[in-house]
N, C-alpha and C positions, 0 to 999 in steps of 0.2 A: 503492501501499501504505501501513494506518494499523499502525502500530505502539499496542499497550493494552499498557499496564504494568501490572501490581495490584500496588498498595504501602497495601494498609489494611487487612494482616493484624498483626495483634499474637502476633507467635510464643514460646512459650513452652518451647520444647525447649531452646534456650541460656539456660535460665538459667541463675547469675545475670546476664550479661552481658546479654541480651537479659530488656528488661522491655517491659511492655504498652506502655507511655510510651515506650520508646525502644527500639523492636525489632531485627530482624534485620538489616531491611536496610536501615539506620541504621549496623550497626557496620561496622567498618574491622577484617575480619579475616583478610586474606591480603595486604595492599600499604595503599599510602595514600589509596586512595579506596573508599567505603563502597562494600559490593553492588550501591545502586539506581543508585548515578555508574554505578560498571563495566558496568550491566545498561543502560543507557540510549547509553555508550557503544560498547557492541558493537551496536549497534545505528543507528548513525550513518554505517559507511558504507552500507546499505542506505536511509534514509529522513533528509533532511533532521529537522530537530527540530522546526519546528511539528508531522511527521506522526507528531509520538512524542504519546501523552496514556495522560495517569500519574490511575489512579484511586485517590486516597487519604480520609481524614475528616479532616475541624476540623484537631480533634489533631494530625497529622504533615504541616501543612499549611508553615509554617514549618522542618522539615526538608527535607520535600522541593523547596521553594524555594532554600532553601540546596544541596543537593546537583545542584541544578541547574545552577545559577550552576561546581560547580567543576569539571563535565564539560561546559560552553559548551555548553548547551542552552537556554537560557533562552526560544527559542522556543514551547518544549514544551508543551502543553494541558494542565491541570488541574479535574480534576475531581473535589466530594467528595463522597463518597455521605452520607444525612443518618441515615441510621443500618450495618451490616452488615448486608449480607443476602447476606455469601458472593458466588461469585467467576462464577452467570450470570445475580441482577437484575446485578452489578455489568459483566458484558460485555456484555447488553441495554443498559444506559445507556450503558455507549460510543460500542458501533453506532447509538442512537439521535443520538448528541452529533454520532459525523461525519456524520451523514444530513443534521442542520436544520444545524451550525455550520462545518462545515468544507465540504459541496458537494459531499459523494461520493453516489453513485449505489451500485447495489446491487450492481454487480458489482466494486466493491469489496474488497479483497482484506484481509483483518484478521487481524493475530498476534500472539496472547494469548502475554503471556509472563509468567511469576511476577515478583518486585525482588529474590531476593535470593538465586542460584544464581548458581553461580560455573561456566563457561566457557574449560577453556587452552586453546583451539587456537579463536581469532576465526575463522582462514580459514577453517578446515570446516564452522564454525556458519555462516558467511554463505554456504558454496555449497552446505552441505544446508537454507538457507530456501530461494535460489533456485530447487533442483529439490522443494522441497513448494507452492511458491506455484505453480508451473501444475501439482502433481496436484489443489488448491484452486480453481486459477481456470474444471477440469470438473466444478465442486458436487460432491466431495468433503470430508470435513472431515480434516484430517489431526492424525495425532498424535507428535510424536515418543519416537520407544523408544530407551533407552539399553540395552544389551547388558550382562545380571549379569556380574559376574566371582565375585560370593559369593553364596552364599544368604541377602539381606537382606531383613529381615523388616521394614522403619522403611515399603518402598514397596510402591505400589500397584506389582500385575502388566498387561502388554499381549500380550493371547495372539493370534502373527501366521500367520495361515491362508493364503493361495493370493497369490501374488505379483500387485502391480501395481502398472504404473508400477518408479519408483525400491525401489519399499515392499511392503507387505504388504497386502490386509484383511483388517480385523481381526475374529477370530473371537468374543472377550470380552476382556472389566475383568477384574480379581479383585482381591480384597480384599487387603490388607495379610495375608500369611501367617504361619501357624505355621513356625516350623523346618525339620521333616522336610516341607512343605508348597516352605516354598522351598528346601531341595536338589532338589527335584524339579521343581519350574520349572527348575532350572541344568539339573539333565541332562536335560534337554528339549529344551533348543536354540530354538526358538521361542517361548518368553516373553523380556518383553523392562523394564522395570523406568521407568513414567508418569512422564516428564517435569512434563509438566503445560504443558507446550507446546503451544499452538494451533493452527493457519491453514485460513482456510475463507470464504466472500464475507460477505457482509452479507445478499444475496439465502437463501444455503444457511441459515445464519442464524436468519433471518425463520421459514424451510419450516420450520425443524427445531421452533423453539420452537411454532410453530400444529401442530403434529402432537402436539408430545412435553410441552411446559409450556401450556396454553392460556394458564395464569392468567398466565403470561411477557410471554406472545404480546398479551393485550388490554392490558396497560400499554403496553408498547412500538409498540404503536400510537399510540399519544397525539402530540402535542407532546413536546419537550424537557424542556422551562422545566413542562409537566404531569405528566411522569415523575416530577422530582425532585423534585414539590412533592409527592406517591402511591408512593415510593417505600418505606415505611414498608408498602405494601399486597403488596408482591411476598414471593413464597416464600424462606422460609432454603432453596439447596439449593446445593451446587456445579454448575457444570457438563458435570458426569464424570457424575454425576450424572440431574440434568437431560436431558439430549443426550447424549451419549458413547457413553453405556452405551443405550442402548433405539435408536440410529441403525443407520440399514443404510447410511449415505453413510460409515463411518468408514475408514478405509487407515489404518498407522503406516509410517514412515522413519526405520530408524535413523540415531541422531543419533551418530556418533564423534569426538565435539571436543572431551574431558577436561570434563564433569558435571562437578555432584556438587552437592543440592542444601540441602549441609552441616547437616541437618537434626537434626544430633541430634552431642553430644560426643568421642565414638568416632569419625565421621567429620572433625570438627575433626583429634582424632590423627592420622583417616590421612594430609587433608590437610600438616602442620603436618613443617618436615625435622626430624629425628631426632638425636641422637647416636649413640655404638656404641652404644651399650644400649641401643637402642633407645628410647630416653625423649625426648620435644618438651618445648620446657623455653621460656617466655618471662617475662620480666621479673623479679624479684632470689628467684632460688631455688636454692637448693643442695641440690641429689639426693645421697644415700651409698648405697650398696648396691640403687641405685633400677633395676627394670630392666624396660623397651618402661610407662611410662607419662606419661599428661599430664598438665604442670604449669603451670599457670597464674599470675604473681603479677602484682598492681596496684598495691598499697600501702605490702606492710612484707615483709618476707622471710618465705621459706616454705623450711622446712629438711623434708625426706624422710630419713628411714632405712627401709632394707628393703625398699621400695611394689615391688611390682611388681602389673601389668595395673591401674592403680589411675585416677582421675582424678581432680583434680585442681585445684580454678578458684576462683580467691577473688577480690572487688573489695573497696570499702574498707565493707561494710557484711552480706558472705555469702560464705561459704564452699563451697561443696557440695564433696565426698568421694565419688566412686560408683563400682564396681568397672565395669571396663570389661565391655560388651557389655548393662549394666542403663540404659546413661544415657537409655532411650524411655522411661522411667520420672521424668524431670525434670519432665514436666507432670503427674505427679500430685501429687509440689511443691506445684508454683504454686498447681493448685488446691488442697489443702489450705490455701493462705496465703491465697486468697481466702475461702476459709470462712472462717480466723478473724479476716479483717479487715484483714491485717498492711501494712503501706506496703508492702513489702520486693516483694509481687506485680508493682506497674503501676510502680512508682517508686524511679531511683537518688536517691543520697545528693544528684548532681548533676541538678539539673531544666535542661532547657530553653527557654526561652519565645525568641518574638518576637525580640522585645528582647537579648536573651543571653541568661544560663543566671546558676541561683544556686548553693551548695553548704552542705547545712548539714551545721555545724562542729561544732555540741551541741546539743544542749538539754535540759529538766529543769524540773521546776514551776517554769509562773512565768517561762521565762525562753526564748528560742532564740536561736542563734546563725547567720550566713550569714556566706558569701561570694557576692556580689552583680556581675556583669561586664557592662555594658549596651557593647552593642555602638557605632562609633562612630556621628551623626549617631539611634539609636535613644534613643526614651524609653518609659515606661514612662507607663500609664495614673494617668488623673485619678484619685484614689480613699480610699477613707477608708475606717479599721477602727474596729470598737464596743469591741470589747474587748482592744488592746492599743497601746501609745505604740511608738513604735523610733527608739532613736540610729545616724544615722547618720557612719561616719567613713569619710573618704574619703584610701583609700592609693596609690593610681594613676591617671593622669588627672584629666578639672577637669569638676565636676558643675556642672549649672545646675537648681537648688533649688526650686522652689514648692509655700508652707506657708502653708496658710491663703490669705490674699490677698496675702503677701508673696515675691516673687523673688527669688534670692541665686545666687551665683554661690562654689561649695565649694571650697576648692584644696587641693590633697594634705598632710596632716597636720593638718587641718580637716577639724570638723565638728559638726553640727546633731540638734537632737531634736525629734520627729513626736510630738506629744502626741496622746492617744487623741483621735477622733473627731472630725478635724482632717484635713479636702484635704490631701492631696500629690500631688507630680509627681514624677517623679527622669529627669532630660534629661544626653545624652552629647553638646555639644555640638563636640564636640575633635576631631582622627584619630586618636585612638588609644582604647582599650578603657579603659570609668572603672570602675576598682577600689574597690568602701567595703566595709564590714565592718558590715555591717547586728546589732543588738540590739533586741532583741526583750523587752519586758518585759505582761505581765497575766497575768489569772487561762483567756488560752483565745486557742491560738495556732495553729490551724487555715488553711489557705490558703482554708477558703471564709470567712474573714469580711475578704470583698476586699468593698465597693460602690463599683464606677465608674463614674466621669460624663460622662468622656471616653476614647476610644479610639481609636487610630490603626490600629490591627489586631480592628475590628470586634468587638469584645468587652464593652461596655458594652450 
């Protein structure tokens, strides 16, 4: 069995905590591990790390590597999509990889999983996967249905038909319903939430692509390297639309394992513990006469008075306030920010890089102030800027600095100056994180004013 974990999404529904450059799968929402690390760990009782394939993109590569190290799965494989093409092309790419690179054959079982869900009962999850594997070995496409406990409008639904093994034949898939339709599904008793989990063999996938998606099938017939090179020719379509809704091989198996896709702030409220007034509180918060509300603080005190059924989420650059039940509209806020070209749609004030991270502390006309943290043994690229100079002040650790043809060691409480249009590089040769304050001066301070000459992460 090969586990395919889809981790290329840039989710918008948990904005402002989730951003395009740091999406939901890397957040730690219910413990000390990210959702991606939890997902990988959940599958380790079923498969070795070398049988796990993460499909992501170049921008998220260093995040994925870091999370694999956290959960002890450094032997997992990572496939980088050249461009986002939704889940059907991503799964086809992973299947080709299994055939060409991992020595799999057509009978190999593929388990397809999102990277950003929560499962509270891992033992029950593993048991259900075993049942699904037996059904998939018989040529079926197995979906995992969640029995609804409320008329949820944020999920697609699976209509279950006649019994089949430990599950049911799927009669139909339903789009996200309005509240009245969702209530009808709940009362009917044979509708399940669509979890986005699938199990099938490679042969079954390839056969259904021939039947229902000839354009994807034609691409998938190529060797992995050729498929990757021509990946942009693949249609942008989900696995549900491409195959599941068209195939007559689909069955569903109920998954009773404490599942949640935590796809909205309402879902986060349901997940978190509450006080006696029904409030879910995190961070430095002072609620007065508040009831049944979510208040998440990050960088400052949040004082709430008389709030009821309200969602408040604060980061150091955005405060989101919404009524409970309206959080599915958060993605509309993100779309509007993108349309206005706002940085907040994509980035936090802290931005992660393969070498570490930086935080924008302040900026104005002609200047920008950053705190830069470089991981031990890591190095920024050899680069120059056409429009800005930089002044570096070491506040922790030791820096090895290259400026022009000169190389020097800069210790704590020392500083160096990098003139405009001068090649330079910053390296941490020590055993502890290197922390510096960077003061930029110039008429243009955009992150795209970087000319790279050499980079150990392949970005030059």
